[in-house]
N, C-alpha and C positions, 0 to 999 in steps of 0.2 A: 504494500500500500504506500502511496505517496501522498503527502499532505503539504499543501502550499500554505506558507505563513506570510503574514505581512512583515515588513522590515522591523516594525516595532515589536511584534511578537517574537521574532527571531532574536532581536537584541535582548529582550527580557529573559528569554530562555538561556541565551549565552551568558548573560550577567549572572543568573542564578547558578548555572553550571560552574562558572569561575568562582563564585562565592562559596559554593558548597563542595567543590571538587568532585562533582558527580557529572556523568556525561549528559549531553543535551537530550539524547534518546531516553535516558532514565528519568529525566525531568518530565518529558512529555508523557511517558508511561504512568508516572506517579500522578500527574494531573488528570489523566483519563480515568485511572482507578478512583481518584477522589471524586470526580464528577459523576461517573457512571456506576461506581460501586465495584467491588471485587467479588467474583464468583469462584468459589472453590471448585476445581474440576470434578471432585467426587460429588459435590452437591448438584452440579449440572447434570452429571450422569444419572443420579437418582431421580431428578426431575424428569429427565427424558424417559426413564423406565416407567415412572408413574403415568406420564402422558400416553405412552404406548400401551399400557395396561388398561386404560380407560375404554369402556365400551359405551357406545351411544347409538341409539336408533336414529337413522337419518332417513327422511322422506325421499322418495324417488323424484325424478325430474317432473313427471306428470303431476304428482301430488303437490309439489312445490308450486308449479304453475297454477294449479287450481286455487291454492291459498293466495297467491299473488293476485290472480284475477278477482277473487272474491273480495279482497281488501280494496282493490281498485274500484270495483263496482260499488261497494259500500261507500267509499269516499266520494264518488261522483254522483251517487244517488240513483243508480240504475244499472241495468245490464248493458254491456257493450254488444254491438252486433258482431256476428262472426265475420272474420276477414274473408274477402272474396277473391 
């Protein structure tokens, strides 16, 4: 991944890197972790396992279309004519 920074952003990162003795890349990674939060890889794997184990009944395309049409008809106050 490549990220483009403004001159001011780059200068601030470089200043912080020089002040702390940490690489600019480490400064950026730490800022991302602070902003987005850090996810433990094990936690991410467990969440994926839980999502994959979930079972859900999903309506078929025809049933979904009937539901959509019914809500549209209700919203406009009447039935639509069939397409010709």
